[in-house]
N, C-alpha and C positions, 0 to 999 in steps of 0.2 A: 187197461189204457188210460192215459191223461194225456188230454189235449188243451193245448191254449189255442183260442181262435180270436184273432185280432182284426183289426183294418179301421180305415177312416170311419167318422161317424156317417152311417147312411148306407152304408155299405154291405147291408144284408147278413152281417156273421151272426147274428141272433137265430135268422132264418135257418142257415147253416148248421146252427149249434143245435138246434131244436132236432132236425133231420139226421143228425150224428147221435144222438141223444136215443133217439127212435131205433136207429141201426143198432146201436153198440150196448143199448140198455147202461148207459151211463148217467150220472148224477149231473145235474146243470148248475154250476154256480153262476149268476147272472148278476154280476155286480150292479149294474146300473138299476136293476128293480128293486134289489135290496135295499140300494142306498135311497133310492126316491120314498121307499114305504116307509124307512125310517126320519126322512124328511117332513113326511105328512103325519108322522104321530107324536106322541109327548116324550118320545127317549128325549135323555140330557143331550145328544149329540145332534137333536133336530137341527136346531138354528144354524150351528156351522157347515152340516151338510147341504142344507138348503140352500146356503148363502153361497158354498163352493159351485151348487148344480146351477144354479141361475147365473153365476158372473160366465160359467165356463171352464172354472179353473178345476185344478185336483183336489179330492179331499184328501184330508190329511192320512200320511201314508200308514201310522201307529192303529186309525180306527180302521182303514181298510184290511191289516192285518189280523185286527183283532176279530172281524166279521169273517174273515176268509178260513182263520183257524178254528173258531167255534163251527162253521160248516163242515170243513175237512174233519174234525174230530166226530161230530156227530153221525159223517158217512163215511168212515176211513176203511172199510171192507170194499168198496165200491170204486170203479174209476169214475174220472170227472172230466167233463167239461167247462173250463176257465173260460167266462165270455165277460170281456170287459174288466179283466184282471190277468196279468197284471199290467200296469200302465208306464211302468219305469224299469231301469234295469235294475234297480233298487229291490223294487216290490217280487222283481224276476227271480232274484237271488233268494229274497226271502220264503217265496213259494216254495222254491227247491228244497231249502232247507225243512218247512214244515212236511213237505211230502217224504222226504228222507226220512223223518221220525216213524213214519210208518212202512218204510221199507219200498216207497214207490219212488217215483220220476217223474218227469215231463219226458213225454214220448214222441209228441210232435207240438210244432208252433206253426199254425195255418194263419198266414196273411190275405186277406180278401181286400183286392185293391181297386179303387174305382179314382176316377179322376175328381179335381177337387170342384169342379163347377156341378158335376151328378150330384157329390155330396151335397151340398148347398141347395139344390134342387129337390132332393128327395125327405133332406128333414125340415126343409120351410112347407112342404105339402102333410109334415106329422100334426095329429091332434089328437088330445087325450079328452075322454067323456069324464067331467067333472062330478057325475055322481058313481059309476062303476069302476073309474081311474083305467079302463081299458084303453090301450093307445092304438090308434089307426093311422093310415096314411091315404090322404085323398086322390093318390096316385096309384098306389099298389093296392091298398087293403083299403077300400070305403069303409065308413062306419055300419055296423049290424046292430047297435044297440037301439033301443026305443027312445033315450032319455034326453035326444036333442039339446045338448048341453054341452057343445064342445068348444076346447078351448086349446090355445096355441101355448104351449109352456114357454117359458122365459128363455131356456136354453137354446129352442128351437128355432130362435129368431133370427136372423140374417147377421148379425154383430156377435151375439153368442157361438154361433156357429163356425164361425170365422176365427174366431178366438180358440174354441177347443178343436179345430182343424191345427192350426199354429202350435198348441199344445202336443197334440199327438206326435205331429212331425218330430218336432223337438225332443219329447221325452218319451213317447210311447213306441215309435217305430225302432230305435235302436235295441228294444227289445228282440224285435226280430232278426236285426242284423247280429246281434248274440247268437241268436238260435241258429241261424244258419253256420254260422262258426262253429258251433257245437255238432253240426251234422243234422239236426232235425227239424230244420226251416222248410215250410213247403208255401210257395207263393202263388195264388189263385186270382185270375181276370173275375173280379167280381161284376163287371158290365157285362154281364149274359144272364141268359134266362137261370130262374133257380133250380129248374132240374139239371140244366147246363154245368152249373156252379157244383152241383154237388154229385154228378158223377165223376167230375173232374178230380175233385178230392178224393173221392172212392179210389180212382184210378193210381193217385198219388200215393193214397195209404196202403196200397197193396191189396184193399179188400174186396 
């Protein structure tokens, strides 16, 4: 099974992705985490990725495609949850092509939706440890490490959040519209308890 899970920033799609992975034993392609690790490295693409993330813009398509292809190639015998990718209809079509090379397809596209005000509230409370790089949320997931060096990433400040949301609605949400037209789109109310959201997803997957 291959699932794309999407939604506006702060919707909790990452948490739901982890639950699906635990349930079905799928591989987790978490685009945001991979890209942040590149931005913090000495990779030749680090500066371009860091600039895009800090400004709220999308990382260049070709770079993300190469990262996705590398991941799929290494785990081609298992199913996937794609979290934070694809972020445009063009990326969606390329992902379908990549999977098709291994005789696979996208089975479901799950859209976890929350209001814009809630998205801004949740993301504005997100902090990252400058030492261990773990990400926490002052509202939903208080820090557990002992380093006491929490920082707010540039892309979690209100101005960047609003830009990211604008880009999401303009470029990413059409992916879900395409999936609905293909009969594989599932919309979920993300403004609920984590357990309730997961149960609703499982019901709509008939699992």
